[in-house]
N, C-alpha and C positions, 0 to 999 in steps of 0.2 A: 837407636841415632836419634837425637833431638831434633825437633823443627827450628827453624831458624827464624829469628822474632824480624818484622818488617825494617829495622833499621841494620840488623846484620845482612839480608839480603840486600837491600841498597848500598851499604858499603861493598859487598862483594862483588856485584854488578859494576860498580863503578871501574872496578879493574877488568873487566869483560866486555868490551863493547860491541861485539857481534851479537851479545844475547840481549834478551828485553824479558822484563815480567808479564806473563800473562796469567793471573789470579794465583792459583796454588802451581804454577809452572814457571819454566823459563824457557825462551824460544828464540832459536837463530834460523836465519834464511840466506843461504849461500847460492848463488848463482855461477855456475860451472861452466857456462859457454858451451855445452853438448850434452848430449845423453848419457856418452862413454865417460865423460868428466863427472858428473853427477853420479853414476855408479862407482868409478872408481874412491871417490870423495866417502861414497857409503860404505863401501867396503873397508876404507880405512878407519871409519867412525865406528865398524862395528868391531874390528880390530880391539881398539883403544875399549869399547866397551865391556867387552869379554875381560879381558885383562882387568876391569875394575870390578867386574861382577856386578854392573849397573849399566841397564840398558834402554837408552832413549827411543821415543816414538819417532819413527822416520818416514817422512812422506816425500817420495820422488815425483818431481812433475819437470818432464823433458829434462831441463837444464838447473832445474832449480830444486835444492835438497831443503826443506824443513824440518829441523830437529827441534822436538820437546821433551824437557827434561822434568822429572819429576820424583819423587822416593814415594811410591804410592802407599806402600807399607806403612810409612808414616805420617801419608795424610797431607804433604807438601814440600816444600824446600828443606834439604837437608845439605851439609857440608861435602858429603857424596856426590849432589848434582852440580855444585859449585866447582868441586877437584875435576869433573870430569869435562863439565863447560871450559875449564882452564886447557886440559888437554888437547879438547876437540879444536881450541881458537889457536893453537900451534899448529895445525895442519893448512891453515888457510894464509 
């Protein structure tokens, strides 16, 4: 899978308002209102990630879940990252 150009990343991020670029990755921060809400959200993300065989870094801090996506094997952002970000966006 090929890396996306800066132009392609910008175009795709325009349709993913919860996500922002952080160097060679994209990141989303979601406040869920409680620890239980954060854990349930993280579990739903894990389900989608397993189905896509593409796994974000997940940081849980009480009610806040920070997700970071990058295709490590490709060395940056690919369509796989954007597709999973779009699926995760449907959870919010």
